[in-house]
C-alpha positions in Angstrom: 0.2 -0.2 -0.2 1.1 3.3 -0.9 1.8 5.2 2.5 2.5 9.2 2.5 5.4 10.5 4.3 3.7 12.6 6.7 6.8 15.1 7.4 9.8 14.2 4.8 10.7 15.6 1.3 11.3 12.4 0.0 11.6 10.1 -3.2 11.7 6.9 -5.2 9.5 4.5 -6.5 10.0 0.8 -5.8 13.4 -0.2 -5.9 14.5 -3.8 -6.8 18.1 -3.5 -5.5 19.0 -0.6 -3.5 22.5 1.3 -4.5 24.3 3.1 -1.5 25.3 6.3 -1.7 28.4 6.0 0.4 30.4 7.3 2.2 33.0 8.7 5.3 34.6 6.6 7.3 34.1 5.0 11.1 35.8 3.0 13.3 34.5 0.2 11.8 36.1 0.2 8.2 36.8 2.6 5.1 34.6 5.0 3.5 34.0 6.2 0.3 32.4 10.0 -1.3 28.9 10.5 0.1 29.8 9.1 3.9 28.3 5.6 4.4 30.3 3.4 6.6 31.7 0.8 3.8 30.3 -2.4 5.3 27.1 -0.9 5.6 25.8 -2.5 2.6 26.3 -6.0 4.5 24.1 -4.8 7.4 21.0 -4.7 4.7 20.6 -8.5 5.2 19.2 -10.2 8.4 21.3 -12.4 10.2 18.9 -15.4 9.5 17.3 -15.0 6.2 17.9 -17.6 3.4 17.4 -15.1 0.0 18.0 -18.3 -1.9 14.6 -19.9 -0.2 13.4 -16.7 0.1 12.7 -16.7 3.6 13.3 -14.4 6.6 13.6 -15.6 10.3 15.0 -12.9 13.4 18.5 -14.2 14.2 18.8 -15.7 17.2 20.7 -13.1 19.5 21.6 -12.5 23.0 18.9 -10.8 24.9 19.9 -6.9 26.5 18.0 -5.0 28.6 18.6 -1.5 26.4 17.0 1.1 26.3 17.8 1.5 23.3 16.2 4.9 21.9 16.2 5.8 18.2 14.9 9.2 16.3 12.7 9.3 13.7 11.0 12.5 12.2 7.7 12.7 12.6 5.4 10.8 15.4 3.2 7.4 15.2 -0.6 8.2 15.5 -2.5 5.1 14.9 -2.6 1.1 15.7 -4.4 0.7 12.6 -2.6 2.5 9.8 -4.7 1.8 6.9 -7.5 4.1 6.8 -6.9 7.4 4.9 -6.3 10.0 7.9 -3.4 7.3 9.5 -1.7 6.0 6.7 1.6 7.4 7.2 5.1 6.0 7.3 5.7 7.0 10.4 3.5 4.4 12.1 4.8 1.6 10.0 8.3 2.3 11.1 6.9 1.3 14.8 4.2 -1.2 13.4 6.9 -3.5 11.7 8.6 -4.2 14.9 5.0 -5.0 16.9 2.3 -6.6 13.8 3.4 -9.9 12.5 2.8 -10.1 8.6 3.1 -12.8 5.6 6.4 -10.8 4.5 9.3 -9.1 5.8 11.5 -6.7 3.3 14.8 -6.8 4.2 17.5 -3.8 3.3 17.7 -4.9 -0.2 14.1 -4.6 -0.9 14.2 -8.7 -1.0 10.2 -9.9 -0.4 10.8 -12.5 2.2 8.4 -15.2 3.1 8.0 -14.5 7.2 9.3 -17.8 8.1 8.6 -17.1 11.6 5.0 -17.3 11.7 4.3 -18.7 8.2 5.4 -21.9 6.7 3.9 -21.2 3.1 2.4 -18.9 0.8 1.9 -20.9 -2.6 0.0 -20.0 -5.7 -2.0 -23.7 -5.6 -3.8 -23.0 -8.6 -3.7 -20.6 -11.5 -7.5 -21.2 -12.7 -8.8 -19.6 -11.0 -5.9 -17.9 -9.6 -5.5 -18.9 -6.1 -3.2 -18.6 -2.9 -2.8 -20.8 0.0 -1.4 -19.5 3.1 0.1 -22.1 6.0 0.5 -20.7 9.2 2.7 -21.7 11.9 1.1 -23.4 15.1 1.2 -22.1 18.3 1.5 -17.9 16.6 -0.5 -15.7 19.6 -0.9 -12.1 20.0 1.0 -10.9 23.3 -2.7 -11.3 25.2 -2.0 -15.0 24.7 -5.1 -15.6 22.2 -4.1 -17.1 18.8 -2.4 -15.2 15.6 -4.5 -17.1 12.9 -6.7 -17.6 10.0 -9.7 -15.3 11.7 -7.0 -12.0 11.2 -6.1 -12.8 7.9 -9.8 -13.0 7.0 -10.5 -9.5 9.0 -7.7 -8.1 6.5 -9.1 -9.5 3.4 -12.8 -8.0 4.4 -11.6 -4.8 5.6 -9.5 -4.2 2.6 -11.6 -5.7 0.1 -13.4 -2.4 -0.6 -16.9 -4.9 -0.9 -17.5 -2.9 2.3 -18.3 0.8 2.9 -18.0 0.7 6.5 -14.5 -0.3 6.3 -12.6 2.9 5.0 -9.6 1.5 3.6 -6.8 3.9 2.1 -6.6 1.2 -0.6 -7.6 -1.6 -1.6 -5.7 -2.7 -4.4 -5.5 -6.7 -5.0 -7.6 -7.2 -2.2 -10.5 -6.2 -4.7 -9.5 -9.2 -6.5 -10.4 -12.0 -4.4 -13.3 -13.0 -4.9 -13.4 -15.4 -2.1 -11.6 -16.0 1.1 -11.8 -19.0 3.7 -10.4 -20.3 6.6 -10.3 -24.1 5.6 -8.7 -24.1 9.5 -7.4 -22.0 11.8 -3.5 -22.5 9.8 -5.1 -22.7 6.5 -6.2 -19.8 4.8 -7.0 -19.9 1.5 -7.7 -17.0 -1.4 -9.4 -17.3 -4.9 -8.8 -14.2 -7.1 -11.3 -12.9 -10.1 -8.0 -12.8 -12.3 -4.3 -13.5 -11.8 -2.3 -11.3 -9.4 1.1 -11.7 -9.5 1.7 -9.2 -6.6 0.2 -11.1 -3.9 3.1 -11.3 -1.8 2.2 -7.6 -0.9 -0.8 -8.6 0.5 -1.5 -9.5 4.5 1.5 -7.3 5.3 2.3 -6.5 8.9 0.1 -3.4 9.1 -2.9 -4.5 7.7 -2.8 -7.3 10.3 -5.0 -6.4 12.9 -6.8 -9.0 16.0 -9.9 -10.4 14.8 -10.8 -11.1 18.2 -10.4 -7.8 19.5 -12.8 -6.3 17.0 -15.2 -9.6 17.8 -15.1 -8.6 21.5 -15.9 -4.6 21.0 -19.0 -5.2 18.4 -20.2 -8.1 20.0 -19.6 -10.0 16.5 -19.4 -14.0 17.3 -17.3 -15.0 14.5 -15.5 -12.7 12.0 -15.4 -15.4 9.5 -19.1 -15.5 9.0 -19.4 -12.5 8.1 -19.5 -11.4 4.2 -19.9 -8.7 2.0 -23.6 -9.6 1.9 -24.2 -10.1 5.5 -26.2 -8.2 7.7 -26.1 -4.0 7.1 -26.1 -3.3 10.7 -23.5 -6.2 11.4 -21.1 -4.8 8.9 -21.1 -1.3 9.8 -20.6 -2.0 13.4 -17.3 -4.2 12.0 -16.5 -1.2 9.9 -17.1 1.3 12.2 -14.7 -0.2 15.1 -12.2 -0.9 12.5 -12.5 2.4 11.2 -12.4 4.4 14.2 -11.6 2.5 17.5 -7.6 1.7 16.5 -6.4 5.1 16.9 -3.4 6.2 19.2 -2.9 3.3 21.8 -4.9 1.6 24.2 -3.0 -1.3 25.9 -6.3 -3.4 25.9 -7.1 -3.2 22.4 -4.0 -3.1 21.1 -1.8 -6.2 21.5 1.0 -7.0 19.2 1.9 -10.1 17.2 5.6 -9.5 16.3 8.5 -9.6 18.4 7.6 -6.1 20.2 4.8 -5.1 21.7 3.6 -1.1 22.5 3.9 -0.6 26.1 3.4 3.3 26.4 2.9 6.5 24.5 3.1 9.7 25.3 1.3 11.9 22.3 2.4 15.1 23.7 5.9 14.0 23.8 5.7 11.7 20.2 7.5 8.9 22.5 6.3 5.2 21.9 8.0 2.8 24.0 8.3 -0.6 22.8 8.6 -3.8 25.5 9.5 -7.3 24.6 6.4 -9.3 23.3 5.9 -12.1 25.8 4.3 -14.5 23.4 6.7 -14.2 20.6 7.1 -17.3 19.1 10.5 -16.3 17.6 13.8 -15.2 18.4 13.6 -14.1 22.1 16.8 -11.6 21.9 17.7 -8.5 21.0 17.3 -5.3 23.4 14.1 -5.6 25.9 13.3 -2.6 25.5 13.1 0.2 22.7 12.2 4.1 23.0 11.0 5.7 19.7 11.0 9.5 19.6 10.2 12.2 17.6 12.3 14.9 16.0 11.2 17.5 14.0 14.2 19.0 13.7 16.7 16.9 12.0 19.5 18.5 13.4 18.8 18.2 17.0 18.3 14.6 16.1 22.0 14.3 15.0 22.7 16.5 18.1 21.0 14.4 20.2 22.8 11.2 18.8 26.3 13.2 19.4 25.3 13.7 22.9 24.3 10.6 23.5 21.1 11.1 24.3 19.5 8.5 21.1 21.6 5.3 19.4 20.2 5.7 16.5 19.1 8.8 13.7 16.7 7.0 11.3 15.6 10.3 9.4 13.8 9.7 5.9 14.2 13.8 5.2 18.1 14.2 5.0 19.5 17.3 6.3 23.1 18.5 4.6 24.0 20.2 7.9 23.1 16.9 10.2 24.7 14.9 7.6 27.8 16.7 8.1 27.5 16.3 12.0 26.5 13.0 11.8 29.6 12.0 8.9 32.0 13.7 11.2 31.2 11.6 14.9 33.1 8.5 13.2 35.5 9.0 16.2 32.8 8.1 18.7 32.2 5.3 17.1 29.3 6.2 15.2 28.5 4.7 11.9 26.9 6.9 8.8 24.4 5.5 5.9 22.4 6.3 3.3 20.5 4.6 0.8 17.4 5.3 -1.7 14.0 5.0 0.0 10.9 3.6 -1.8 9.3 6.8 -1.9 8.9 9.5 -4.3 8.9 13.5 -4.1 6.1 14.9 -6.5 4.0 17.8 -7.1 0.6 16.6 -8.1 -1.7 19.0 -10.4 -4.9 19.3 -9.3 -7.7 18.8 -12.3 -10.8 20.5 -10.1 -8.5 23.6 -10.4 -10.0 25.8 -13.2 -6.4 26.9 -14.4 -4.8 23.4 -14.2 -7.5 21.9 -16.0 -5.6 24.0 -19.0 -2.9 21.2 -20.4 -1.1 24.1 -21.6 -1.0 25.8 -18.3 0.5 22.0 -16.9 2.6 21.9 -19.0 4.1 25.6 -19.1 4.4 24.7 -15.1 6.6 21.6 -15.6 8.3 23.5 -17.7 9.5 26.1 -15.5 10.5 23.6 -12.9 14.1 23.2 -12.9 14.6 20.3 -10.7 18.1 19.6 -10.9 18.7 23.3 -9.2 16.4 21.9 -6.3 18.4 18.7 -5.8 21.7 20.3 -6.5 20.7 23.3 -3.8 18.8 20.9 -1.1 20.6 17.1 -1.6 24.2 17.3 -2.6 25.8 17.1 0.2 23.9 14.0 1.3 24.1 12.2 -1.7 26.1 13.9 -4.7 24.9 11.9 -7.7 21.6 12.9 -6.6 19.8 13.9 -9.7 16.4 14.8 -10.8 14.2 11.1 -11.3 11.8 11.0 -14.7 8.9 8.3 -13.1 6.1 7.5 -11.1 6.5 4.0 -11.6 10.4 2.8 -11.1 13.6 4.3 -9.2 16.9 5.0 -11.0 18.2 2.3 -9.0 16.0 -0.2 -11.0 16.5 -2.2 -14.1 13.2 -1.3 -15.6 13.8 2.1 -15.2 13.5 4.7 -17.9 12.5 8.4 -18.5 9.1 8.2 -18.7 9.5 12.1 -20.4 10.2 14.3 -18.2 13.5 14.9 -18.9 12.7 16.6 -22.1 9.6 18.1 -20.7 10.4 19.6 -17.4 12.4 22.4 -16.2 13.0 23.6 -20.4 13.5 27.4 -19.2 10.9 29.9 -18.8 11.0 30.9 -22.8 9.6 27.8 -23.8 7.0 27.9 -21.2 6.1 31.5 -22.3 5.5 30.0 -25.9 3.6 27.3 -24.7 0.8 30.0 -23.0 1.3 32.1 -25.2 0.2 30.0 -27.8 -3.2 28.8 -25.7 -4.2 32.6 -25.5 -2.4 33.2 -22.6 -1.3 37.2 -22.2 1.2 38.8 -20.3 -0.7 41.3 -17.7 0.8 44.5 -16.6 1.7 42.9 -13.4 3.9 40.2 -14.8 1.7 37.6 -14.9 -0.3 36.1 -17.7 -3.9 35.8 -17.9 -6.5 34.2 -19.9 -10.5 34.8 -20.0 -9.9 37.1 -17.1 -8.1 34.6 -14.5 -4.3 35.2 -13.6 -2.4 32.5 -13.7 -1.8 32.4 -10.0 -1.8 28.9 -8.0 -0.9 27.5 -4.9 1.7 24.6 -3.8 0.6 23.3 -0.4 2.6 20.6 1.7 3.1 20.2 5.8 5.3 21.7 7.9 8.5 20.8 6.5 11.6 23.6 5.9 12.9 21.5 3.0 9.9 21.8 0.9 9.1 25.5 2.1 12.9 26.2 0.4 11.8 23.9 -2.4 8.5 26.1 -2.9 10.9 29.4 -3.1 13.1 28.1 -5.9 9.8 27.5 -7.7 8.4 30.4 -7.1 12.1 32.0 -8.6 11.8 29.6 -11.9 8.1 30.6 -12.5 7.7 34.5 -12.2 10.2 34.6 -14.7 7.6 32.9 -16.8 4.6 34.9 -15.7 3.3 32.5 -13.4 2.6 33.3 -9.7 2.8 30.5 -7.3 2.2 31.0 -3.5 3.4 28.6 -0.6 1.0 27.2 1.3 2.5 25.6 4.2 0.1 23.9 6.0 1.0 21.6 9.5 -2.4 19.2 9.0 -2.1 19.2 5.5 -1.6 15.7 5.0 -2.5 14.7 8.8 -5.5 16.9 8.8 -7.2 15.3 5.3 -6.5 18.0 3.1 -4.4 16.0 0.8 -7.0 13.2 0.8 -9.9 15.6 0.0 -8.0 17.7 -2.7 -8.5 20.7 -1.1 -5.3 22.4 -2.7 -4.2 23.6 -6.2 -0.7 21.7 -6.5 0.4 19.2 -4.2 3.9 18.5 -2.8 4.6 15.2 -0.5 6.2 11.8 -0.9 4.2 8.5 -1.6 6.2 5.4 0.1 5.7 1.7 -1.5 6.2 -1.7 -0.9 8.2 -2.9 -4.1 5.2 -3.8 -5.8 4.0 -2.0 -9.2 0.8 -2.3 -8.6 0.5 -0.3 -5.9 0.6 2.6 -8.4 -2.8 1.8 -10.1 -5.3 3.6 -7.4 -3.1 6.5 -7.2 -3.5 7.2 -11.0 -6.7 5.4 -12.2 -9.9 7.3 -13.1 -11.8 7.3 -9.7 -8.8 5.6 -7.6 -8.9 5.2 -4.1 -5.6 7.3 -3.5 -6.4 9.6 -6.7 -6.8 12.7 -4.8 -6.1 14.8 -8.1 -9.0 13.7 -9.2 -6.7 12.8 -12.7 -8.5 10.3 -15.1 -7.0 9.3 -18.6 -8.7 6.3 -20.2 -4.9 5.0 -21.7 -3.6 4.8 -18.3 -6.5 3.3 -17.0 -6.2 0.5 -19.4 -2.6 0.4 -19.4 -2.6 -0.5 -15.4 -5.8 -2.7 -15.7 -3.7 -4.9 -18.6 -0.5 -4.8 -16.2 -2.1 -5.8 -13.1 -4.0 -9.1 -14.9 -0.5 -10.0 -16.4 0.8 -13.1 -15.2 4.3 -12.4 -15.5 6.6 -9.6 -14.5 8.2 -8.8 -18.7 4.3 -8.3 -19.6 3.4 -6.2 -17.0 6.2 -4.2 -16.4 5.6 -3.3 -20.2 2.0 -2.3 -19.5 3.1 -0.3 -16.1 5.6 1.6 -18.8 3.1 2.6 -21.2 1.0 3.9 -17.7 4.1 6.2 -16.6 4.5 7.4 -20.3 1.0 8.2 -20.3 1.0 10.2 -17.3 4.0 11.7 -18.1 2.4 12.6 -21.9 -0.7 14.3 -19.5 1.4 16.9 -17.1 -0.2 15.7 -14.1 2.2 14.6 -11.7 5.8 16.4 -11.5 8.3 13.7 -10.0 10.9 16.0 -8.5 14.1 13.6 -7.1 15.0 10.5 -5.6 16.1 11.6 -1.8 18.2 9.1 0.0 17.4 8.0 3.8 20.1 9.3 6.4 20.7 7.2 9.4 23.6 6.7 12.4 24.2 4.4 15.1 26.2 3.9 18.4 25.8 1.3 20.9 24.3 -1.2 18.6 25.7 -3.5 16.5 23.9 -3.2 13.1 21.5 -0.7 11.9 20.0 -0.3 8.4 17.4 1.6 7.6 15.2 -0.1 5.5 13.7 1.9 2.5 10.0 1.3 3.6 10.1 -0.2 6.7 12.4 2.4 8.4 14.8 0.9 10.8 13.3 -1.5 13.2 12.8 -4.4 10.6 15.2 -6.2 12.4 15.5 -4.8 15.5 14.6 -8.0 17.6 18.1 -9.2 16.3 20.2 -5.9 17.5 23.3 -6.9 19.6 24.9 -4.5 21.7 28.2 -2.9 21.0 30.5 -1.5 23.6 
């Protein structure tokens, strides 16, 4: 599922393999030019994962008290991260250690079966397309109740899109499952209406919420007896609790199925405390206590590491000053790393805006935005080879990456933008701003409260002014968390989408009527390309159609990808940390060892 970056200015689509932007040395080895310790790449692989077999388990390491304190950019807000108003990466960063799911992504974005809780996930029929999940016996929630087929069934029912009461941020993949059933407590069978090669992206950790809690809170005796055609009153009860009942943290209704459980949440300070889940079936080692703390200022996060107040910096919004500070701490045993994330920063054009409905206006805007100036000024210190990205589907690190067209349409200059506008009937006003039919070319770029996004808008304002386009800056701290972005209450939106490495997750953003298509974009050719990609039975064919969709969106001047921004992390007192580009640093926290 796509998640927005609530407080970052980051980019990248799904990456099959990360390319380290590298580095300066630490006490553990040499360095390359960008700052990452040269041994960081080896930390991308879990200690007990079997990449050849496609499986992951937590490594069996010694247990130690901790606490380990981790700084991230924004606060946790919801146990259910699947609703439009809670769907942020910062919830994912916590929940990846708290909720077990079918897959684990390692630091190389390798999609692995979570072998701590599942024995298998197999396509057991191709006609009809059927996937069978075999759950390990003995897996339990932290309250002692079994983690089993019921939880998978609830994940399907809530994400299927067939029950309106469940307000799911995305239904991609789940909506293709015609039939879901529990053969027994350990066997869950899903039958699809069409082939779906991205099935391994379903039933991930954030989707797997406790069915037994929902049953108890709603009085529903057995969730597996509830179907999309059941009594509407029962469906409403279930959907209302699922949508609204799992905000924040309440210990009695928010148990854990992963190696850690949330033991405390200070909403005012943005601090989450994790303790070991006593019912966890996998390896028991790692730090007993983990504290995750919000830092809205990346430079303050770096200073906290320098002063020994925290052990790990895990930032998705790299800052040049903070990067310099972190790179300079090698003498005190700090290891620094950076790598691309599965996120891309972009500018969405709102088709409900009277000016931006005009294709010539959108084209002219693209022509004036010099993305290289933005990357050079804001990101070079973190990653010296950073450059604009030219795809909404792939990252430059992927084999399938190609320029969808942005390299020749964006940033070609003010003179070309003026030609485009004047050919479309726009005339330059006395105030230096183009106008047409009595309307000035004045639009607002909206974003959340983020200094680098303010800087991005400032650069664009200067570029656009030279072409007779007025840009206003709308810095709204609640732009993402308050629901504005999802309701389309903006002209141009500046934010980052984050996705796991499954290309089908782009469909609800750029398809007509898609659940995450907040800009009201619509192109039948793009819709058809996505539809053909999703039903493809092999990756090569699917990628051909995704490339068609990518080119179609670019040709419509609908959304301008800006850049692929690296994450930035550093650590001390722990043996190895690798910031997974979708799930954050805690994906393997249960196998961290103490480093003295």
